[in-house]
C-alpha positions in Angstrom: 3.0 -13.2 -27.0 1.6 -14.7 -23.9 0.1 -11.9 -21.9 0.7 -13.4 -18.6 4.5 -14.0 -19.4 4.5 -10.4 -20.5 3.0 -9.2 -17.3 5.6 -11.0 -15.6 8.4 -9.6 -17.5 7.1 -5.9 -17.0 6.4 -6.6 -13.3 2.7 -6.0 -13.4 0.6 -8.2 -11.0 -3.0 -8.9 -11.7 -5.2 -8.0 -8.7 -8.1 -10.1 -7.3 -11.5 -9.2 -8.8 -13.1 -6.3 -7.1 -16.4 -7.3 -5.9 -19.3 -5.5 -7.4 -20.9 -3.1 -4.8 -24.4 -3.1 -6.4 -26.5 -4.7 -9.1 -24.1 -5.1 -12.0 -21.8 -7.5 -13.7 -18.1 -7.2 -13.8 -18.1 -7.2 -17.5 -20.4 -8.1 -20.3 -19.2 -10.1 -23.3 -21.2 -9.3 -26.5 -20.2 -10.8 -29.9 -16.5 -10.0 -30.2 -16.2 -7.4 -27.6 -16.1 -7.2 -23.9 -17.4 -4.2 -21.8 -15.7 -3.7 -18.4 -17.7 -2.0 -15.7 -16.4 1.2 -14.3 -13.7 0.6 -11.8 -11.9 2.8 -9.1 -8.3 2.6 -7.9 -8.8 -0.1 -5.0 -6.7 -2.7 -3.8 -8.3 -5.5 -1.5 -11.5 -3.8 -1.7 -10.1 -0.6 -0.3 -9.4 2.8 -2.2 -5.9 3.6 -2.1 -6.5 7.3 -3.0 -9.6 9.4 -1.8 -10.3 13.0 -2.7 -10.6 15.3 -5.8 -7.7 16.3 -8.1 -6.6 19.8 -7.9 -7.6 19.8 -4.1 -6.6 16.8 -2.1 -4.7 15.0 -4.8 -1.8 15.8 -7.1 -1.8 14.8 -10.7 0.8 12.1 -9.9 -1.6 10.4 -7.2 -4.5 10.7 -9.7 -2.4 9.0 -12.5 -1.5 6.1 -9.8 -5.4 5.8 -9.1 -5.9 5.7 -12.8 -3.5 2.8 -13.3 -5.1 0.8 -10.5 -8.6 1.3 -11.8 -7.4 0.2 -15.3 -5.8 -2.9 -13.8 -9.1 -3.7 -11.9 -10.9 -3.5 -15.3 -8.4 -6.0 -16.6 -9.1 -8.3 -13.6 -12.9 -8.0 -14.6 -12.2 -9.2 -18.1 -10.0 -12.0 -17.1 -12.8 -13.2 -14.7 -15.4 -13.3 -17.6 -13.0 -14.5 -20.3 -11.0 -16.8 -18.2 -8.1 -15.6 -20.3 -6.5 -12.1 -21.0 -5.0 -13.7 -24.2 -8.3 -13.6 -25.7 -8.1 -9.8 -26.0 -7.1 -8.7 -29.5 -6.9 -4.9 -28.8 -8.2 -2.2 -26.3 -10.8 -0.1 -28.2 -12.0 2.5 -25.9 -11.3 4.0 -22.5 -13.9 6.3 -20.7 -12.7 7.9 -17.7 -14.3 10.2 -14.9 -12.0 12.1 -12.7 -13.4 14.0 -9.6 -12.1 17.5 -10.1 -12.0 20.5 -7.8 -13.3 23.8 -9.2 -10.7 25.1 -12.0 -8.8 21.5 -12.4 -8.5 20.9 -16.0 -5.8 18.3 -16.3 -8.2 15.3 -16.6 -6.3 14.0 -19.8 -2.9 13.9 -17.6 -4.6 11.9 -14.8 -6.1 9.3 -17.2 -2.9 8.9 -18.7 -2.0 6.5 -15.9 -4.7 4.2 -17.3 -3.6 4.7 -21.0 0.1 4.0 -20.3 -0.7 0.8 -18.4 -2.8 -0.5 -21.3 -0.1 0.3 -23.8 2.5 -1.2 -21.6 0.6 -4.5 -21.3 -0.9 -4.8 -24.9 1.8 -2.9 -26.7 0.5 -1.6 -30.1 -2.9 -3.0 -29.4 -3.3 -1.2 -26.2 -3.5 2.1 -28.0 -7.3 3.2 -27.8 -9.8 5.9 -28.3 -10.3 7.9 -25.0 -12.5 10.2 -23.1 -11.5 12.1 -19.9 -14.4 13.8 -18.2 -14.2 16.0 -14.9 -17.1 15.4 -12.6 -17.9 16.8 -9.1 -18.3 13.6 -7.2 -17.4 9.9 -7.5 -18.6 7.0 -5.4 -16.8 6.6 -2.1 -14.8 9.8 -2.8 -12.7 8.0 -5.4 -10.6 10.2 -7.5 -11.0 8.3 -10.7 -13.2 5.7 -12.4 -12.3 4.0 -15.5 -14.3 1.7 -18.0 -13.1 0.1 -21.1 -14.2 -1.6 -24.3 -11.9 -4.4 -25.9 -12.2 -6.4 -29.1 -11.5 -10.1 -28.9 -9.7 -12.8 -31.3 -12.4 -14.5 -33.4 
């Protein structure tokens, strides 16, 4: 399956690569794995959602932000590899959810990222995952996602 044809079929458009805001690489290739740097839910370098889950934002808005963040991680991987068809499977997703006191639905929020990866990669999109609630994220972002993928050898 050509990943770009599949993206077109499911109506997913790859975003432009978000520009790093500090001293780091978008993704690092090491042996047969690629590590995507943490991404937030930006489009055209601007956050689509801002605030904390359980206060300013709903779970559905958090899921949408997580989906955008995961898509931005794929843009990072594409930029480094040159071709998403080199991705064999998604191994791990680590997520951080800016959470108001008492908010404990981090896994439901991160499902936006997981669902996207499974939609894009099918069975090879299933992954290990961690959903962590945090007090603050950069620029008042509600969600940050990072991922690790294995590559075809």
